[in-house]
C-alpha positions in Angstrom: 101.6 72.0 118.2 100.5 74.5 115.5 102.6 74.7 112.3 103.1 78.3 111.3 104.9 79.3 108.1 106.2 82.8 107.5 106.7 83.9 103.9 109.2 86.6 103.6 112.6 86.9 105.3 112.8 90.7 105.5 112.7 92.7 108.7 109.0 92.2 109.4 108.9 88.5 108.6 112.0 87.9 110.7 110.6 89.9 113.6 107.3 87.9 113.5 109.3 84.7 113.7 110.9 86.1 116.9 107.6 87.3 118.3 106.0 83.9 117.8 108.9 82.1 119.3 108.1 83.8 122.6 104.5 82.7 122.6 103.3 80.5 125.5 101.5 78.3 122.9 103.4 75.5 121.2 104.4 76.5 117.7 106.5 74.9 115.0 107.8 77.9 113.1 109.2 78.0 109.5 110.6 81.1 107.8 110.9 81.2 104.1 113.7 83.4 102.7 113.6 84.0 99.0 117.4 84.4 98.6 119.1 81.0 99.1 122.4 82.7 100.1 120.7 84.8 102.7 118.8 81.8 104.1 122.1 80.0 104.5 123.6 83.0 106.2 120.7 83.3 108.6 121.0 79.6 109.5 124.7 79.8 109.9 124.8 83.0 111.9 121.5 82.7 113.8 120.7 86.2 112.8 119.4 88.1 109.8 122.3 90.4 109.3 120.9 92.0 106.2 117.4 93.0 107.3 117.4 92.7 111.1 120.9 92.9 112.4 121.6 92.6 116.1 118.6 90.4 116.8 119.5 86.7 117.3 116.9 84.4 115.8 115.9 81.5 118.1 117.1 78.1 117.1 113.6 76.7 117.1 112.8 78.8 114.0 113.5 76.7 110.9 114.9 78.8 108.0 114.5 77.6 104.4 114.7 78.9 100.9 112.3 76.2 99.7 108.8 77.4 99.7 107.3 73.9 99.6 109.3 72.8 102.6 108.1 75.9 104.5 104.3 75.8 103.9 103.7 72.0 103.6 101.4 71.0 106.5 101.2 74.6 107.8 97.9 75.5 109.6 98.6 79.2 109.5 100.6 81.0 106.8 101.8 84.5 107.5 102.7 86.6 104.4 105.3 89.3 105.0 106.6 89.9 101.5 106.5 93.2 99.6 103.2 93.9 97.8 104.7 93.8 94.4 105.8 90.2 94.9 102.8 88.9 96.7 101.0 87.4 93.8 104.0 85.4 92.7 104.8 84.1 96.2 101.2 83.1 97.0 100.8 81.5 93.6 103.8 79.3 94.3 102.7 78.6 97.9 99.3 77.6 96.6 100.8 74.5 95.0 101.8 73.1 98.4 99.2 74.2 101.0 96.3 72.2 102.5 92.6 72.9 102.3 91.2 75.5 104.8 94.6 76.8 105.7 94.5 80.2 107.5 96.4 82.8 105.4 97.3 86.0 107.2 98.6 88.9 105.2 101.0 91.1 107.1 101.9 93.2 104.0 100.9 96.9 104.1 100.4 98.0 100.5 98.5 97.5 97.2 99.5 95.5 94.2 101.0 98.2 91.9 99.5 97.0 88.6 96.0 95.9 89.7 95.7 98.2 92.7 94.4 95.1 94.5 94.6 94.6 98.3 96.5 91.6 99.5 93.3 89.7 100.5 92.0 90.1 97.0 95.3 88.9 95.5 95.2 85.8 97.8 91.6 85.1 96.8 92.5 85.2 93.2 95.5 82.9 93.2 94.5 80.3 95.8 92.4 77.6 94.1 88.7 77.6 95.1 88.7 74.0 96.3 91.3 74.9 99.0 88.8 77.4 100.5 91.4 79.4 102.3 90.5 81.4 105.4 91.9 84.9 105.1 92.9 87.5 107.7 95.1 90.6 107.6 97.5 91.8 110.3 98.2 95.5 110.6 98.9 98.4 113.0 101.8 100.4 114.5 104.6 97.9 114.5 108.2 98.6 113.7 110.0 95.3 113.2 113.0 96.1 115.3 110.9 97.1 118.4 108.7 94.0 118.1 111.8 91.9 117.7 113.2 93.3 120.9 110.0 92.4 122.7 108.9 96.0 123.3 105.1 96.4 123.9 103.3 96.3 120.5 99.5 96.4 119.8 98.2 95.4 116.4 94.9 94.5 114.8 93.9 91.2 113.1 91.0 91.6 110.7 89.0 88.7 109.2 85.8 88.8 107.2 82.3 88.0 108.4 80.9 87.7 104.9 82.2 86.6 101.5 85.5 88.5 101.2 85.7 89.1 97.5 83.2 88.8 94.6 85.9 87.3 92.4 86.4 84.5 94.9 83.0 83.2 96.0 84.7 80.3 97.9 86.0 82.8 100.5 83.0 82.4 102.8 82.3 83.5 106.3 84.7 82.1 108.9 83.8 83.9 112.2 86.3 82.0 114.2 89.3 82.9 112.2 90.1 86.2 113.8 89.8 84.7 117.3 92.0 81.7 116.3 94.7 83.9 114.9 94.5 86.3 117.9 95.1 83.4 120.3 97.9 81.8 118.2 99.9 84.9 117.5 99.6 86.6 120.9 102.8 86.7 122.8 104.3 88.6 125.7 104.2 92.3 124.8 102.5 91.5 121.5 98.8 92.2 121.8 96.2 91.7 119.1 92.7 93.2 118.7 90.2 91.6 116.4 88.2 93.5 113.7 86.0 92.4 110.8 86.7 95.5 108.6 89.2 93.9 106.3 88.8 96.6 103.7 89.4 99.4 106.2 92.4 97.7 107.8 94.1 97.0 104.5 93.5 100.5 103.0 94.7 102.2 106.2 97.9 100.2 106.1 98.6 101.2 102.5 97.6 104.8 102.8 99.6 105.7 105.9 102.8 104.9 104.0 102.1 107.7 101.5 101.5 110.1 104.3 104.8 109.1 105.9 106.6 110.1 102.8 104.9 113.5 103.0 105.9 113.8 106.7 109.5 113.0 105.9 109.5 115.6 103.1 108.4 118.2 105.6 111.3 117.3 107.9 113.7 117.3 104.9 112.6 120.8 104.1 113.3 121.9 107.6 109.7 122.5 108.5 108.6 122.3 112.2 105.9 120.7 114.3 103.0 122.9 113.0 103.4 121.4 109.5 103.7 117.8 110.8 100.6 118.1 113.0 98.6 119.6 110.2 99.8 116.8 107.8 98.9 114.0 110.2 95.4 115.4 110.9 94.6 116.3 107.3 96.2 113.0 106.1 93.9 111.1 108.4 90.9 113.0 107.0 92.0 112.1 103.4 92.5 108.4 104.3 89.1 108.3 105.9 87.4 109.9 102.9 88.7 107.3 100.5 88.3 104.3 102.8 84.6 105.1 103.6 83.8 105.8 100.0 85.1 102.3 99.1 83.0 100.7 101.9 85.2 100.7 105.0 84.0 101.9 108.5 85.2 105.3 109.6 86.1 104.0 113.1 88.7 101.6 111.7 90.6 104.7 110.5 90.7 106.1 114.0 92.0 102.8 115.4 95.4 101.0 115.4 95.5 100.3 111.7 94.6 103.9 110.9 95.6 106.6 113.3 98.0 104.4 115.3 100.1 103.4 112.3 99.8 106.9 110.8 101.4 108.5 113.9 104.1 105.8 114.0 105.2 106.1 110.4 105.0 109.9 110.3 107.1 110.4 113.4 109.2 107.3 114.0 112.8 107.3 113.0 112.6 103.6 111.8 110.0 104.4 109.1 111.4 103.6 105.7 108.8 105.7 103.9 109.5 108.7 106.1 113.2 108.3 105.4 112.5 108.4 101.7 110.5 111.6 102.2 113.4 113.2 104.2 115.8 112.5 101.5 113.4 113.9 98.8 113.0 117.0 100.9 116.7 117.4 100.9 116.7 117.4 97.2 117.9 113.9 96.4 116.5 112.0 93.4 114.1 109.1 94.1 116.2 106.7 92.0 119.3 107.5 94.0 117.4 107.1 97.3 115.9 103.7 96.4 119.3 102.5 95.0 120.7 102.8 98.5 117.9 100.9 100.2 117.7 97.2 100.7 114.2 97.2 102.1 111.0 98.3 100.3 109.3 101.6 100.9 105.7 100.6 100.0 104.4 104.1 99.7 106.4 104.7 96.5 104.3 102.2 94.5 101.1 102.7 96.5 100.6 106.4 95.8 99.6 106.0 92.1 97.4 103.0 93.0 95.6 105.1 95.6 95.0 107.9 93.1 93.5 105.4 90.7 91.1 104.1 93.3 90.2 107.7 94.3 89.4 108.6 90.7 87.0 105.6 90.5 84.9 106.9 93.4 85.4 110.6 92.8 87.4 111.4 96.0 89.9 114.2 96.3 93.2 113.2 97.8 95.4 116.4 97.6 98.2 115.1 99.8 98.5 111.8 98.0 98.3 113.7 94.7 101.3 115.9 95.6 103.3 113.0 97.0 102.7 111.1 93.7 103.9 114.2 91.8 107.1 114.4 93.9 107.7 110.7 93.4 106.8 110.1 89.8 106.6 113.6 88.1 109.7 115.3 89.3 107.9 117.9 91.3 109.9 119.6 94.0 108.7 119.0 97.6 108.7 122.8 98.3 106.4 123.4 95.3 104.1 120.6 96.4 103.8 122.1 99.9 103.0 125.5 98.3 100.3 124.0 96.1 98.6 122.4 99.1 98.7 125.6 101.1 97.3 127.6 98.2 94.2 125.4 97.7 90.8 127.1 98.1 89.8 127.8 101.7 87.0 125.5 103.0 85.4 124.1 106.1 87.1 121.4 108.1 
């Protein structure tokens, strides 16, 4: 029986616990919930009424607010916390994990201050002697649909070479992707392997910013022409930055790129898209975020992406305008006009 620990009791962490509970493989599943009161509520009610209401949590999932209790002895750790909290959570977990533990990041975002990807953050905080094996999970996957058991396909990426220069202990583990693929696969939850960790992580972060732009278009009352153009040009923008940083272009046309981009730009369950809709209607960002319990990662990711783009000299006009709407009080209508008025060029 494989011990799997899930760090993060939000909608995605809860949904992953439900998905794993359906696996034909034998798993001992622990779910760490940061808020002790919420953890007690989930245990009592058998349901995460705050983040995933209406979806009973199987009794076999052990819920705890103690991170040491959750990760001790775990062979696989799934991180499903917001990007802004990842460093703190992994730092605390590192005190209790075993050597060679597989750590799978299921967070789609960049660390706001350092602009680091989650695999980089993990490599920086896990002590070198523990030699963690790192993978990332991404792709088009709304939590509620996965929790219901609806068909979902995602990608699991793990490195074939040393993952990060700052953590030379993170060496090649070619079997990690295949191991995680087998362990996490469940009825109607299909995983594809990939070794482009950089591309998968960047795609998962960038699509959230595009989803805010897509929502703003809807909030402004724009139609399908604008949305189709946004998705297409957004993918081009994502691919430019990712490849400039060393990712493979085909990753951006796969599940982690185009697949997740389409989902978050069109799906009604997208938090980032919902933020954009409300911005398009004229509401202030502070007001919108105050009414949300879950994190819209694109809000903090936009400035981080622009910083990375400046480092490699890449233009990101859509991201630039989204950032201006979010953090510089620019109106969505003015942002759309500025994008449409850019100099004409070849596709």
